[in-house]
C-alpha positions in Angstrom: -3.9 14.7 3.6 -5.6 11.7 5.1 -9.0 12.3 6.7 -11.9 10.0 7.3 -15.2 11.3 5.8 -18.6 10.3 6.8 -21.2 9.1 4.2 -24.6 10.6 4.7 -28.1 9.9 3.2 -29.2 12.5 0.7 -32.7 11.6 -0.6 -32.3 8.1 -2.2 -28.6 8.6 -2.7 -25.5 8.7 -0.5 -23.2 11.7 -0.3 -20.1 12.9 1.5 -19.3 16.3 2.9 -15.9 17.7 1.9 -14.2 19.9 4.6 -13.1 23.4 3.6 -9.4 22.5 3.4 -10.2 19.7 1.0 -12.3 22.1 -1.2 -9.5 24.6 -1.1 -6.9 21.9 -2.1 -9.1 20.9 -5.1 -9.8 24.6 -5.9 -13.5 23.9 -5.6 -16.5 25.8 -4.2 -20.1 24.8 -3.5 -22.0 24.2 -6.7 -18.9 23.2 -8.7 -18.7 19.8 -10.4 -16.0 17.2 -9.9 -14.7 14.5 -12.2 -14.5 11.0 -10.5 -12.1 8.6 -12.2 -10.5 5.2 -11.5 -6.8 5.2 -11.6 -4.9 2.2 -13.1 -4.1 0.9 -9.6 -7.8 0.8 -8.7 -7.8 4.0 -6.6 -10.5 6.6 -7.1 -9.6 10.3 -7.6 -11.6 13.5 -7.6 -10.5 16.3 -9.9 -12.1 19.6 -10.7 -14.5 19.1 -13.6 -13.0 19.9 -16.9 -15.5 19.9 -19.8 -12.7 19.5 -22.4 -11.1 16.5 -20.5 -14.6 14.9 -20.0 -15.3 15.1 -23.7 -12.0 13.6 -24.6 -12.6 10.7 -22.1 -16.1 10.1 -23.6 -14.5 9.8 -27.1 -11.7 7.5 -25.8 -14.3 5.2 -24.1 -16.4 5.2 -27.3 -13.3 4.2 -29.4 -12.4 1.5 -26.8 -15.9 0.0 -27.0 -16.1 0.1 -30.8 -12.6 -1.1 -31.6 -12.1 -3.5 -28.7 -10.9 -6.4 -31.0 -8.3 -4.1 -32.7 -7.0 -2.8 -29.4 -6.7 -6.3 -28.0 -4.5 -7.3 -30.9 -2.4 -4.2 -30.6 -1.9 -4.9 -26.9 -0.1 -8.1 -27.6 
């Protein structure tokens, strides 16, 4: 699926309208939340919001911030 989407002004923010087929592909409906994440290759992906996954990501990011020096040594 490769579609150009137009960015629109929504108040002081910018939004994008997702076509019906994209919503169906993501199994989303109006009012649902999506999780935006950056892939290792720099691409951005949209996934249906998953509260459990979001909590795990928050914990992982907290650990990475707190233990940055340890992780840097382990990465060598």
